[in-house]
C-alpha positions, 0 to 999 in steps of 0.5 A: 628822845634818842636818835633810833636810826643812829643808835641801830647803825652805830652798832655792826652785827655778825652771826656765824658758826664757831666752835663750842666746846668740843662741838660746833657752836653759833656766835653773835658779834656785836661792835661798837665805838664809843666816845669814851676813854677805854678806862671809863668804859671798862668801869661802867662794865665792871663797877656795880654802881655804875652798871645798875645806872645803864643795865641791871643791878649786880651781885656776887664774888665779882673776880676771876673764878668768882660767880655773879647774878643780874638782878632779874636776869642771868648769872653765871661765872667769871673766867677771865678779867683782864683790865681794861681790855678783857672781860670772859664769863659764863652767861645763863649756862656753862656753855653760854660764853659771853666775852667782851673785848675793848681796845683804845680808838685813839685817847678819848674813844673805845672799840667795843666788841661783845661775842656770845657764843653757844652750842648748836643744839642750844641755838638751833640755828643761826636764827637762835641770834635773834633770841640774844641779839636784841637784847645785847643791842639795847645793852650797848645803846644804854651803855653809850648813852651812859658814858656821855651822860644821857642815860635815864635813871631806870634802864628797865623802864626805858627798854620797855617804854615805846621808845625802847621798843620801837628800838628793839623792833628795828634791831630784831629786823637788823638781826634778821639780815645779819642771819640772813647774810650769815648763810646759817639758817633757812627762811622758816628757821629765821621767820619762826625765830623772829616772831618769838623775838619780836614777842619778846623784845617789842611786844607792843608795837607793830612788828613789821618794817614801815612802808619804805621798808626800813626795819 
């Protein structure tokens, strides 16, 4: 059993306008602290044998300039790899960029940031954050469980379990709040994206906040 509320609250979420190539883009930024040294977190993010235990199997030419493919998910190109602090890749498309940044927080903890930026025409508006944010939330939670030795044997099954889907439902509502706070989408755009996001990430649970108004 995971403490869903603690896991949701462990992640700081931001949505905002970004530059994307020659035009305007939308970015999501996730920040979380892990109780593990920076080298351990870096290896969990980049070692294929470790990645498959909390995220997905990865294959390819895993070095700067090489291409990678996540099993059943996106692929891309490794643009920058600067151990143990920075990894930047394309993700699913050349204009979809994911940057991972790590910094030590004392000797035995790490602050981790993930920023995913796409052109505005791809995102539509800031509400596009709802299509990717909950998925990244699940990855950050799974990584956190892994580095403290609490991850299960099958991360995909865990994400699709009732508990995993309940986490995702609450994550969608947390991202709705982040989009609303950013002012990058109107109410209709947020409502439409939320419906799609809930159907994708939490198809088997009640999508509404609980009776106390909590996500």
